[in-house]
N, C-alpha and C positions, 0 to 999 in steps of 0.2 A: 506494500499499499505506501510506503514512504516513497520506495523508487518510483512508481509510476506517476506521484506528486512532487518529484524531483524532476524526472523526465519532462513534465507537462510544464515547470518552469523555466527548465534548459529551453524548450522548444520556445516558449514565449521568447525570454533576454534574446535567442538566436535572430527574431524576427525582428526585436525592435531594434539588435544592432547593427541588421542589412539596413532597416530604415533611416537608422542615422547616419549612413554610409550612402545613400541616397540624395538625402539631405544636405550632406557636407561638396557633395559634388554639385549641387544645383547652385548653394552660396560661388561655391568656387567659378560656377559659371556666370554669376551674376555679380560679379564682381562690381562694377558700375553704380549698382547702388550703393549711395552711400548707409555706411553703417554694418554694411551687408559683412565686415570682418566679422564685428563686434557676435554677430547672429553666427558667425560660424568657431569661433571660440565657444559659445555655448554650448554650441554643440559636437565640438569637441573635448569638452566637459563629461558631458551626459556618454560619450562613447564610451572616455575614462570611465566614470562610474559602472558600466552594465556590464563593462569587462570585469571590474572587480570582483561583481556578482556570479560573473559566466566561470570564470574561474578560480572561485572560490576564495576567497581572501578577504570577501564580506559571507556571515551568517544569514540566508534569503529568506526569508518572508514576505508576507503580502502587504504589511508597512510600504519598505523596500521599494516592492514592487509598483506600488501606487504612487510613490515620491516622484517617479521619474516625469519628468518635463518633457517628454519628448508630441505627447501630445500637441501642447500648446508651442512649444518651437516649429512643428512640423505645421501647424495652421499658420501660423506667420510666413511660413515659406510659400506656404498653395498660396495662402491670399495675395504675397505679392505678384505672383503669373498668374493671379487671377483679374486681378488692377492692370498688371501689365510692365513690364520693369521699367520702361521710357516715363511709365505716367508714374514713379513712386520717386517721393522724394528725400525718402530717408528712412530707415527704421529702428527704432528702441534710441530715438530722438530724445535727448532729454530738457526738460523745460523746465522752470520755476515759478512759482507765483511771486503777487506780493511782497507773502510772508516767508519768500524764501525757502517753500518748502519745494522738491523734488519729485517732478512729475516724468518715468521713462513711457513715449509715446511708445507701442509696439508699431505703427505703422501711419507714415504721413504721405498723403499722394492730394493730386487735386492741386497742385501748384501751393502746398500746402495748407492750403483753406478744410482738406479732410482731416480728420485724427480717430485714430481706427484703433481699440483696444480688445485682443483677443481674449474672448475667454473660453474654456475646455470644461469648463466644471459640468456638470450633468445636469438637466432643467429641472431633474424635481429635488435635487439637494438644495440648488441655487434657490429654489422655490420655499424650501423648509427655513434655510438661512435668515433667509428674507423677512420672516414670520415670525422668524426669535426663536426658533427649535432647533438651531443646529449645535452643535456639540462645543461647546468651550476653547476658547479661541479663532476658530471661524470667523472670516474676515463677509461679511453684509454686503452687498450690492451697492449697497446709500455710501460708501466710502469711498470707493471709487467714483462711484457716477458725481459724488458733489466734487473730489481731489480733483476731477476732470473738465468738469464745466467752471469752476474758481479760474482752473491754469489756463483754460481757451481765452477765458474773459481779459483775464491780463497776459492774455499775448496775443495779440491781434491782429491778423492779416488785412495790410491795405484796411487797418483801421474797424474791418468786419470782422467778429468772432468768429472763429473756424468751427465747422459745422462735429459734431460728437458723436460717432458712429461704436457700439459695440457691437460685435461679431461673436454671436452665440455658439461652438463649436458644437453642444450636440442638445442644443433648439435653446427654449425658454421657455417659462409658462405665459399663459394668455395675458393673468394679473399680475403680472411681475410688467409684460412687455408694455401693457397700457401706463403703469404705472413710472415706468423708464421713460416713456414715451411723453407721456404728459409734464415732464422733467426737461422736457427738449431733448430725448436721447434718439436718434436713430437706429431704428434694431437690423438688422440681418442676420438671417439665418431663419432654421423654423422655428414655429411658435405654436406649441403643443397645449393640449389641457392637462389640469392638474392629475395625478394620479388618483383614484380609489383611497388607494394608501394613505396618500397622501393627507389627501380628504378626513381621513379618519379618525390622523396621527392629528391633524391641527383640531378637532371635534375634541381631541380629549384633554386637549390643553388648555380647551378654553370652557371648558366644565369642571378641570381642576384648576385655572387658574386664573379665573376673571379679574380680581383685582389685579395680579400683575400685569394683565395684560392690558386694563385700562394704563397703569403707567410707564407698560414700553409704547404706549401711541402718544402720550405724548410727547414721550423722549424723542419718537419718530418725528414727532410734525417739527418740532422746536430742529432736530435735522434739518428738515425737509423745509422748512421756509424761508431761506436766503435764497435757494437754487430756484422752486418757483417766481420768486420776484424776478429773477433773469427774461422771466417769459410775461411780464407786466408787461403793461402798455407805457408804464413811465422808464422802464429797463435800456441801459445801452443797448443790451440784442433787438431789441425791439428796435431802437432808432437807425440801429444801424444797417436794416434790413429795409426800411422805407425813408429816409431822407435822400433826397438829392445826393451823388456823387459830385467832391468837388475835386477838382484838377487844378493843380499847383504844373507850370509852363514853365520849363528853361528854355536857355538861351539857343541850344540845336535842335527843340522842338519848335520853339517860335522859326527858326532859319526855315526848316524846312516846310514852314506854311508858307510862308513868303516870296520864298526860291523860286527865281524862273528854268528849275531843273525842272520842277517836282509842278510846275502850274504848266509851261508845256514845249519849252526847249527840247525834251527828249523827244516830240517829232522829229526835230528837224539834226543832220549829223552836225557832228563838231568836229571843225578842224584840229582842234587841241586833241592829245590823246590826253589829259586832264582833265579834260570835261566829255569823251568820247565815252572812256569808260561808266562814270556814272549813272551819264544818258540811258546807257547802252543796261544798269541793272534798272535806269525806270522803265525802261520798255517793256524787260520783263515781269515788271511788278509795278501798279503803280503808286505809292505812299501816299498822296494827299488825299486819296478816295478813303483807307484803308482810318487816316488821320483823322481825315472829318467826320466818319463813321462811331466811332468812337468819341470824341467829345460832344456828340448831337443829347442833348438833355442833359447834360450835364454846365455846374457851373464853374466856369474861369476863371484862375487868377494871374497876374505873375507881381513878383516881389519887386523892390525898387531896384535889385543889385542888378537882377536878370534885364528888366526895363529898359533902364542906361546904357547894359552892353551890348543890348540887342537895338537899340538905336543908334550908338557907334558905330558898328560895323553898318546899318543898314545907311546912313546918311555918309560913313566912308568911301562902301564900297557898292551897294545897292544900285540898282538900276530903276529907270523910271519908275515903270511897271512895278519894279516888287518895294519901292517908297510907300507905292498907293495901295499896294496888298498888307502894305505893314504896317501903314495906317488905319486900315479897316479895320484888323486885325483888333489891337490895341483898342483899339473904341468899342470891340464887344466883350474885354475882360475885365476885371476889376482890379486895381492898381492898389497892392499892400503897402506900406510898409515893409524895409525889413524885420522880422520878428522871429529868428532862429531859437530851435528849441535847444532846451539843454544839451539832451543825449546827441545832435549834432553839432554841436558847438565840442564839444568833448572828445569829438572822435581826434585820434593823432593823424597828424598829417605826414601825406606820405605823394610822391610823386602824382599819386592816382587823386589822392584829397586833398583840394587847396582850400584856401581860406573861404574865396566865393562861392566854388563850388558849394562850401558846407551852409554860406548860409541863406544858399536857393532855395537849396535841397529843406535845411531845417525850418526854413518859415511854412516851405507844404506841409510837415509835420504838425509844427504850431498848432494849424486850423486843421488837422486831420484833411488833408489831399493829398491825393494819392500822384507825385509827379510824371508827369510826360517826359521823357527824356531819351537822346539817342546815347547818352553815355555810361558807353558801361562799364569802362576800367573804374569810375566812383563809386557805382553801385556795387559791384564786386566787392572792393578792396573795402567798403562799409560796411556791406553785411557778412563779413569777415571780427568785424570789432563787433558788432551791433546785429543781434539775429532779428532779422522780419522787417530791417529798417523801413526800406521803400517797397 
């Protein structure tokens, strides 16, 4: 009987180890995804743990078997495949809220606007713990829900709060799914009914501990209240979704909008090589319609520094048509005084980060406007210092 049980465990361990090898191979294939080396190291640690069980260096019991993180880790790599490696912006990405509490987001995608948490626990067990009938030390789903929502609120992307997705590998019960949805969580995974066994168990708890349940409900309401506020009409989330988007235009964008090249000179052949190259690129894909389409219906702003620099360029080397377009463009924009944010001015200056650029981008940051720019060098350099700055 003992030998039969050991054989079963050995077969299961061999299966786990084989799955780990497959996942490690995928990690090595998907090295272009930010954070993939971290996931690979976790699989390597899991392989080491499972091999120690398989080789008899640890006494194998059911608790060790259940402690394997393989289901969770494997689900992360499967979701990366499903979303698409070119769409994933990072895995196991660290974030901090304003209380300096650390959150590790399993998967970041949709230009970092979607944060996914992978949950591998059984649907019925999750429901039981949520209702307060789990074993001591088991963490309710309320805690990660609250942490994700608070951290997302403190780390907006383009001034909008990211969407939070909870992916339930083994499903989630109908009541728990409704609870999470009502608190702003997007559900992914199968939604199942509460089993009869769990219903009976909870009914027994209700009958025996009615007083305790009332205390638990009060505690739960105290936890939920600040989260529900995120969905209220006065919340930042609601305002972000409904307010008109502001755009802050930098000098490169203003030039693109006024330039003769984007207006109509791409139609003609240019004698100068240096003019013909960008003209040919413009023929392949017209820039002006793309810019105008993106700006449609949005509030346009320009700070004093960008305004002055753009005007100097136009007056110095601009043609007559470009001067007319520049005048019409600026008349339809709101000129604001330079008002750079503290975090913009705190950026360490370098070849890519100049004082004027900090003022222009920082002024947009102060009024929570998305800055339109062709200055990729600054954006990349600034993003290395301040995550999701622009």
